[in-house]
C-alpha positions, 0 to 999 in steps of 0.5 A: 260767408266762406267755408273757411269763415264758417268753421272759424264762427264754430270754433269761436263759438264752442271755445269762446266761453270756457277760454273766457271763464278761465281768463278772468279767473286766472287774472282775478288770481294773478292780480291777488297774488294766487296764480299757481294756487288757482291752476293748481287748483283745476281739475286734471281733465278740465285743464286737458281740455282747455289746454286743447282748445287753446292750442286749436285757437293758437292753430286756426284763429290766432286773432282770437287769443289776444281778443279774449286776453283783453276782454278778460282783462277788462271785465276783470276790472270791471268786476273789481270796480263793481265789487269795490275790492279785490277778490281774495280767490277765484275758483273755477266751476265748469263741467268737469268740476265736483257738482256735489254742491249744487247749492253753492254752484247754480249758474255760477263759472267761478265762485270768488271770495270777498270780504262779504264771503263767497260770491257765485259769478256767472260769465257770458260773452256775447255779441253787442245788442244780442240775448244772453243765453241763461237756461236751456232745458228739455221741452217734456219737463219744462212747466213741471221743472220751472213752474211746480206749482201748476198741476202736473196735468198741464205738462202731460197735455202739452207733451201729448200736444208736442207729439201730435204736432210732431206727427203733422209736421212730419206728415207735411214735410213728407207729403211735400217730397212725395215720400210715405211717412212711416211713423219716423224719418227713415225714409226721409234720411234714405232718400237722401234728405237732410236732418238738419234745419239749416240745410232744408229748403226755404219751404220746407223751413217754412213748415218746420217754423209753424210747427215750432211756432204752434208749440210756442203759442201753447207755451204762451197760453200756459204761461198766461194761466200760470200768471193768473193761477199765481203772480208771486209764484210766476215771477219767482219762477221768472227769476230762475229762467233768468239765471238768478236760481241763486239770489246771491248770484252776480252776472257779468256779461261782456258784450263784444264787436270782435269782428269790427274791433269795437270797444267792448261793454261789460255790464254787472246785474244782481238780483236785486237789480230786477227783484222790485220788478218781477211782479210787474212782469208783462207777457208780450203779444204772441207773434206766431213765431217760435219765441214768447217775449216777457217784458220786466222793466228795461229787460226782456226774457225770450222763451224759444222753442229749438231742435236739440240738433236735427229736427227729425226727433221729439227731443226738442229744447227750450232756450231762454235768453235776456236782454237788458238795456244797453247803453 
């Protein structure tokens, strides 16, 4: 992939989500005759960010703009068809929105007004056949936050394990490069070595992958235990990891083929789609990778270990994503 294409991909991934959310909300309000109200309701800071993103797209990636408009229109029509009505209003939520009412927002990108009341809507724009990100959080609070029925000693023990394995990985990488590990990666950086996983050699990446796999193996063991402690509480925790912290929320995912200009596929899921299958969850055998997979009916939940950005700190995150069976 050329450097220009790589930059385009990075731009696309950065702005597609927020612009897609904005365009869906605007289209719904346009159809309901409230487009001006929608625009006036936007936070000034948020509107400024959206305007900057829109200008960048028009300047550096002009073919993305008609694509986003098209998939937003298709998604709006699919939502109206799913609901059996045209929502009377849509309120855009985002990082600059007022988040004082967490119970209302949850994972919502839009709050839409229907005949049955306010409905939170999560919007995702994904490549076809890919996993959909639902949760991302710090590794050292993961079990305390999402599996609070487990004794806190599990999180504490897990954190010690992560720290020990990080030191082991660091020693191995330094030794491979004839460097001394002095407790941090200062000598590594001073010698001109990169802190980004993608810039490591194949051999170095192998060491890093084994480090993440050892952490994932520990996560696998704790999940096995959590399921044995309480299947009901365990399955309830999984619903949150799958993006259903609120049982009212709707998840709309637009699967696209932007590069090949293929037809988009839109899926809409509610909590009731998974509710009856949660306690049938199967933790799939561990395969020595950086992730743990769980099967729930025709859905796969993946829990993956990833660096925040640089791999040279213990600031590691756990990404949760789901994959529904696609038509």
